[in-house]
C-alpha positions in Angstrom: -156.2 -49.0 108.9 -158.9 -51.6 109.1 -158.0 -55.2 110.0 -161.4 -56.6 110.7 -162.5 -59.4 108.4 -165.8 -58.9 106.5 -168.3 -61.7 107.0 -167.2 -63.3 103.8 -163.5 -63.2 104.7 -164.2 -64.4 108.2 -166.0 -67.4 106.7 -163.1 -68.0 104.4 -160.6 -67.8 107.3 -162.6 -70.5 109.1 -162.4 -72.7 106.0 -158.6 -72.2 105.8 -158.2 -73.1 109.5 -160.3 -76.2 109.1 -158.2 -77.4 106.1 -154.8 -76.6 107.8 -155.9 -78.3 111.1 -156.8 -81.4 109.1 -153.6 -81.5 107.0 -150.7 -79.9 108.8 -149.2 -79.6 112.3 -148.7 -76.4 114.2 -145.1 -75.2 114.2 -143.1 -76.1 117.3 -140.4 -73.5 116.7 -137.4 -75.8 116.8 -135.5 -78.4 114.7 -138.5 -80.7 114.6 -140.2 -78.4 112.1 -139.3 -79.6 108.6 -140.4 -76.3 107.0 -137.3 -74.6 108.4 -134.9 -76.8 106.3 -134.8 -74.7 103.2 -131.1 -74.0 103.7 -130.1 -77.4 105.2 -126.5 -78.4 104.7 -127.2 -82.1 104.9 -127.9 -83.3 101.3 -130.5 -85.9 102.5 -132.3 -83.3 104.7 -132.3 -80.8 101.7 -133.7 -83.5 99.4 -136.3 -84.4 101.9 -137.3 -80.8 102.2 -137.8 -80.4 98.4 -139.8 -83.6 98.3 -142.1 -82.5 101.1 -142.5 -79.1 99.5 -143.8 -80.8 96.3 -146.1 -83.1 98.2 -147.6 -80.1 100.1 -148.1 -78.1 96.9 -149.7 -81.2 95.3 -152.1 -81.5 98.3 -153.0 -77.8 98.0 -153.7 -78.2 94.3 -155.8 -81.4 94.7 -157.7 -79.8 97.5 -158.5 -76.6 95.7 -156.2 -74.3 97.8 -153.5 -73.6 95.2 -153.6 -70.5 93.0 -156.1 -68.7 95.2 -155.9 -65.5 93.1 -155.3 -67.2 89.8 -158.3 -67.0 87.4 -160.4 -70.2 87.4 -159.7 -70.5 83.7 -156.1 -71.3 84.6 -156.8 -73.7 87.5 -157.1 -71.2 90.3 -160.0 -70.1 92.5 -160.4 -66.6 91.1 -160.5 -65.0 94.5 -159.0 -61.6 95.7 -155.7 -60.7 97.1 -157.4 -60.4 100.4 -158.2 -64.1 100.4 -154.5 -64.9 99.7 -153.4 -62.7 102.5 -155.7 -64.5 104.9 -154.5 -67.9 103.7 -150.8 -66.8 104.2 -151.6 -65.5 107.7 -153.1 -68.8 108.8 -150.4 -70.9 107.1 -147.6 -69.1 108.9 -148.6 -70.9 112.1 -148.2 -74.4 110.6 -145.3 -76.6 109.8 -145.8 -76.6 106.0 -144.4 -74.8 103.0 -144.1 -75.0 99.2 -140.6 -73.6 99.4 -139.1 -72.0 96.3 -142.1 -73.1 94.2 -144.0 -70.2 95.8 -141.5 -67.7 94.2 -141.5 -69.4 90.8 -145.3 -69.6 90.7 -145.5 -65.9 91.4 -142.9 -65.1 88.7 -143.9 -67.5 86.0 -147.6 -67.8 86.4 -148.7 -64.2 85.9 -146.2 -63.9 83.0 -147.7 -66.9 81.1 -151.2 -65.9 81.9 -150.7 -62.4 80.5 -148.3 -63.0 77.6 -148.3 -66.7 76.8 -150.4 -68.2 74.0 -153.1 -70.7 74.6 -150.9 -73.7 73.9 -148.3 -72.5 76.4 -150.9 -71.8 79.1 -152.4 -75.3 78.6 -149.1 -77.0 78.7 -147.3 -75.3 81.6 -149.7 -73.6 84.1 -151.2 -76.7 85.6 -147.9 -78.5 86.3 -146.5 -75.3 87.7 -149.4 -74.8 90.0 -149.5 -78.4 91.2 -145.7 -78.5 91.9 -145.3 -81.3 89.4 -142.7 -79.2 87.5 -140.2 -76.9 89.1 -138.9 -73.7 87.4 -136.0 -71.3 87.6 -135.3 -67.7 86.3 -132.5 -67.3 83.8 -132.2 -63.5 83.7 -129.0 -62.1 85.4 -125.6 -62.4 83.7 -122.1 -61.3 84.7 -122.2 -57.6 84.1 -126.0 -57.5 83.6 -127.6 -57.8 87.0 -128.6 -54.3 88.1 -128.7 -53.2 84.4 -130.5 -56.3 83.3 -131.2 -54.9 79.8 -127.5 -55.1 79.1 -127.6 -58.9 78.7 -125.2 -60.4 76.1 -126.7 -64.0 75.8 -127.5 -64.3 72.1 -130.3 -66.3 70.4 -130.1 -66.8 66.6 -132.9 -68.2 64.5 -132.1 -71.4 62.7 -135.2 -72.7 60.8 -137.8 -73.5 63.4 -135.4 -73.3 66.4 -133.5 -70.6 68.2 -129.9 -71.4 69.0 -128.8 -69.8 72.3 -125.3 -69.1 73.5 -124.3 -67.3 76.7 -124.0 -67.4 80.5 -126.4 -66.7 83.3 -125.6 -66.4 87.0 -127.2 -66.2 90.4 -129.9 -68.5 89.1 -131.8 -69.8 92.2 -132.5 -73.6 92.3 -131.5 -74.2 88.6 -130.0 -77.5 89.6 -133.4 -78.7 90.6 -135.5 -77.1 87.9 -137.4 -78.8 85.1 -138.0 -75.6 83.1 -136.7 -72.1 83.0 -137.7 -68.7 81.8 -134.9 -67.2 79.8 -134.2 -63.8 78.2 -131.7 -63.5 75.3 -130.7 -60.9 72.8 -132.2 -61.5 69.4 -131.5 -58.2 67.6 -128.1 -56.7 68.7 -128.6 -53.8 66.3 -131.6 -52.5 68.3 -131.3 -50.4 71.5 -130.7 -52.7 74.5 -134.3 -52.7 75.7 -135.7 -53.4 72.2 -133.9 -56.5 70.9 -134.6 -59.0 73.7 -136.9 -62.1 73.4 -138.4 -64.1 76.2 -138.2 -67.9 76.1 -139.3 -71.0 77.9 -136.5 -73.5 78.0 -136.4 -77.2 79.0 -133.5 -77.5 81.5 -132.7 -81.0 80.2 -131.9 -79.6 76.7 -128.4 -80.5 75.5 -125.9 -77.7 75.9 -127.2 -76.5 79.3 -124.5 -76.8 82.0 -125.6 -75.9 85.5 -122.8 -75.3 88.0 -123.9 -74.7 91.7 -122.2 -71.8 93.4 -121.3 -72.9 96.9 -121.9 -70.0 99.3 -119.9 -69.1 102.4 -122.4 -71.0 104.5 -121.7 -74.2 102.6 -125.0 -74.3 100.7 -125.5 -73.9 96.9 -128.8 -71.9 96.5 -127.5 -70.1 93.4 -126.0 -71.4 90.2 -124.2 -70.2 87.1 -125.6 -71.6 83.9 -123.7 -71.9 80.7 -125.7 -72.3 77.4 -123.8 -73.7 74.5 -125.7 -74.1 71.2 -128.9 -74.7 73.1 -131.8 -75.2 70.7 -135.2 -73.9 71.7 -138.3 -74.4 69.5 -139.9 -71.3 68.1 -143.1 -72.3 69.9 -141.3 -71.5 73.2 -141.2 -67.8 72.6 -143.4 -65.9 75.0 -144.9 -62.8 73.6 -143.4 -61.3 70.4 -139.8 -61.7 69.1 -137.7 -58.6 70.1 -140.4 -57.5 72.5 -139.3 -59.6 75.5 -138.5 -56.6 77.7 -142.3 -56.0 78.2 -142.7 -59.6 79.2 -139.7 -59.4 81.5 -141.1 -56.4 83.4 -144.2 -58.5 84.2 -142.0 -61.1 85.8 -139.9 -58.6 87.7 -142.8 -56.6 89.3 -143.4 -59.1 92.1 -139.8 -59.9 93.1 -139.2 -57.0 95.6 -142.5 -57.6 97.4 -141.8 -61.3 97.7 -138.4 -60.5 99.4 -139.9 -57.9 101.7 -142.4 -60.5 102.9 -139.6 -63.0 103.8 -139.3 -65.1 106.9 -138.9 -63.5 110.3 -137.0 -66.5 111.9 -134.4 -63.9 113.0 -137.0 -61.7 114.7 -136.9 -59.8 118.0 -137.8 -62.8 120.2 -134.8 -64.8 118.8 -132.5 -61.8 119.5 -133.7 -61.4 123.0 -133.2 -65.2 123.6 -129.6 -64.8 122.6 -129.1 -61.7 124.7 -130.4 -63.6 127.8 -128.3 -66.6 127.1 -125.2 -64.5 127.0 -126.2 -62.4 130.0 -126.1 -59.1 128.1 -129.6 -57.8 128.7 -128.4 -55.3 131.4 -125.9 -53.7 129.1 -127.4 -50.2 128.1 -125.8 -50.4 124.7 -127.3 -53.8 124.1 -130.7 -52.6 125.4 -130.5 -49.7 122.9 -129.8 -52.1 120.1 -132.7 -54.4 121.1 -135.0 -51.4 121.2 -134.0 -50.5 117.7 -134.6 -54.1 116.5 -138.0 -54.1 118.1 -138.9 -50.8 116.6 -137.8 -51.9 113.1 -139.9 -55.1 113.5 -143.0 -53.1 114.5 -142.5 -50.6 111.7 -142.2 -53.3 109.1 -145.4 -55.0 110.5 -147.3 -51.7 110.3 -146.0 -51.1 106.7 -147.4 -54.6 105.8 -150.7 -53.8 107.5 -151.0 -50.6 105.5 -150.5 -52.5 102.3 -152.9 -55.1 103.6 -155.5 -52.4 104.2 -155.0 -51.1 100.7 -155.7 -54.5 99.3 -158.6 -55.3 101.6 -160.4 -52.0 101.0 -159.5 -51.5 97.3 -157.8 -48.2 98.2 -154.6 -48.9 96.4 -153.4 -45.3 96.9 -152.6 -46.4 100.5 -150.1 -49.1 99.4 -146.4 -48.4 99.9 -143.9 -48.5 97.1 -142.5 -52.1 96.8 -138.9 -50.7 96.8 -139.5 -49.0 100.2 -140.7 -52.3 101.7 -137.8 -54.3 100.2 -135.1 -51.9 101.3 -136.5 -51.5 104.8 -136.7 -55.2 105.2 -133.2 -56.0 104.1 -131.6 -53.2 106.1 -133.4 -54.3 109.2 -132.4 -57.9 108.7 -128.7 -56.9 108.3 -128.8 -54.9 111.6 -130.5 -57.8 113.5 -128.1 -60.5 112.5 -125.0 -58.3 113.0 -126.2 -57.5 116.6 -126.9 -61.2 117.2 -123.3 -62.3 116.3 -121.9 -59.4 118.4 -123.9 -60.6 121.4 -122.2 -64.0 121.1 -118.8 -62.5 121.7 -115.9 -64.9 121.0 -118.5 -67.6 120.2 -119.6 -65.5 117.2 -116.3 -66.4 115.5 -117.3 -70.0 115.4 -119.6 -71.7 112.9 -121.3 -75.1 113.6 -120.0 -75.1 117.2 -122.0 -71.9 118.0 -125.6 -71.9 119.2 -128.1 -73.7 117.0 -125.4 -75.2 114.8 -124.2 -71.7 113.9 -127.7 -70.3 113.3 -126.7 -66.6 113.6 -123.5 -67.1 111.6 -125.5 -68.6 108.8 -128.0 -65.7 108.9 -125.1 -63.1 109.0 -123.6 -64.5 105.7 -127.0 -65.0 104.2 -128.2 -61.4 104.5 -126.5 -60.4 101.3 -128.8 -62.7 99.2 -131.7 -60.5 100.3 -129.8 -57.3 99.8 -128.8 -58.1 96.3 -131.6 -60.4 95.1 -134.6 -58.9 93.4 -132.6 -55.8 92.6 -129.8 -54.2 94.7 -130.5 -51.7 97.4 -129.1 -49.0 95.0 -131.5 -49.9 92.2 -134.4 -49.7 94.6 -133.2 -46.3 95.8 -133.3 -45.2 92.2 -136.8 -46.6 91.9 -137.9 -44.6 94.9 -136.3 -41.4 93.7 -137.8 -41.6 90.2 -141.2 -43.2 90.9 -142.0 -42.0 94.4 -140.2 -38.7 94.8 -140.4 -37.6 91.1 -136.7 -37.0 90.8 -135.0 -37.0 87.3 -134.1 -40.4 85.9 -130.6 -41.7 86.4 -128.5 -40.7 83.3 -128.3 -43.5 80.7 -126.2 -42.5 77.7 -126.7 -46.0 76.1 -130.5 -46.2 76.3 -131.3 -45.3 72.7 -128.2 -46.4 70.9 -127.8 -49.8 69.2 -126.7 -52.5 71.6 -123.7 -53.3 69.3 -122.4 -49.8 70.0 -122.6 -50.0 73.8 -119.6 -50.7 76.0 -121.1 -54.1 77.1 -121.2 -55.3 73.5 
């Protein structure tokens, strides 16, 4: 693996550091860092976090640091993934973030650039990149999460509008979104992958009812969204009618890699700090668990470096499968947070009264969002079996039959 910057990349790194030094503060690693408030329970703190995320994204956009890999024709800088990696590496040291907008830009941007028409690209890409407009992803449904192509939400053409009825669930940040990307079934007589259409929907459209799902930690990151006679203009179809699965696949490709690159606020140093505070570092069983946590962290880092080398050198055959990264990350996360709560003993049964306002208790409950989001661990194991190991595909008796004849219908 080669981690040395080329002269061009070294110069770019210097430019990034100069920009960040002038516009952000270094992280202090405690509650004074506003960028750690993504899951704040206090509504005022959460609202302030979203405001500062938008302000930071607008600053990046106005200063020419947003959309580093986006083509210049769409408002980006047209640089390589290596440049984006360097920017992310440097930004990680600073108390600044664009929050959930990072995810929606990665999901919506490439989709509209590849499949959207010129009018859609002109209307939506710049506000997306500048953070002026927030987005959400209206994909999963009750009974159609892992098997996303089984969606039952229907869209029926009525003149120059599509009328949509159905329900979506696990929609991140829908209550704060201006627009959403939506998939709905437009031809129920076609096989389930064939009769789907991809839409852009204004979240203020009459008939959209967003209901936050309060999680065990007390926050509402996810939502269920009910659509009752929601009218969407025909001009908001992305790609071709009934060919939305192709568009959807573009959106899905980056989800697992985004999750595998998630925050390491629960890393080895944090675990050791808790072990020392509870006087458990001399326990041989605890030391064995700490060694495993450290090893997992190093392995994940090396996996990331391998992918980084593939990008930097253009040798994409070196890159690891995204499903491997995603599953290793989530399994390691689960083990870390479970060990941390065990270390606290009886204190681990508390919530806000525990260390750091219940920091480890929150992380223990929050692990399932990573394990389920972006495709369950089981789905990613199937991906690895079929795409990396060459095993036969999972049996699917309903793949080629009309959706109306499936059990879901």
